[in-house]
C-alpha positions in Angstrom: 89.3 87.5 89.7 89.2 89.3 93.1 88.1 88.4 96.6 88.4 89.2 100.3 90.5 87.3 102.8 88.1 85.4 105.1 90.9 83.7 107.2 94.6 83.0 107.0 96.9 80.8 109.1 100.5 82.0 109.0 101.8 78.6 110.3 100.4 76.7 107.4 100.3 79.6 104.9 96.7 78.6 103.9 93.3 80.0 104.4 90.2 81.0 102.5 88.8 83.9 100.4 85.3 85.1 99.9 84.4 85.7 96.3 82.3 88.8 95.5 79.2 86.6 95.5 79.9 85.5 99.0 81.2 82.0 98.1 84.1 80.9 100.4 87.0 79.3 98.5 90.0 77.7 100.4 93.5 78.1 99.3 96.6 76.0 100.2 100.2 76.6 100.7 101.0 76.2 97.0 98.7 79.0 96.0 100.0 81.3 98.7 103.6 80.6 97.7 102.9 81.2 94.0 101.9 84.8 94.8 105.1 85.7 96.5 103.4 87.2 99.6 104.7 87.0 103.2 101.4 87.4 105.0 97.7 88.2 104.6 95.2 89.7 107.0 91.4 89.4 107.5 89.4 91.6 105.1 92.3 92.3 102.7 91.4 92.5 99.1 93.3 90.1 96.9 93.6 88.9 93.3 93.2 85.2 92.8 93.8 82.8 89.9 90.8 80.5 90.3 90.2 77.5 87.9 86.7 76.9 89.0 87.7 74.3 91.6 90.6 75.7 93.5 92.8 78.8 93.9 96.2 78.4 92.1 97.7 81.7 93.1 96.9 84.6 95.4 98.4 88.1 95.6 97.4 91.6 96.7 94.9 93.4 94.5 97.6 96.0 93.6 100.0 93.4 92.3 99.7 91.3 89.1 99.2 87.5 89.3 102.2 85.4 88.4 
């Protein structure tokens, strides 16, 4: 599944993603760390592993999910 970064806090390594239907979904430190990224920026396109309740991993759209 893909989405767009709505916001990201580098201090906590958490933020939220807008799904393609406009639904905002928050992600925590664990999901950010699972993707192996160092940072994100507003508007960046990302791949997410979403279980219907929470994001479990997030990475760039050009990279595979772990």
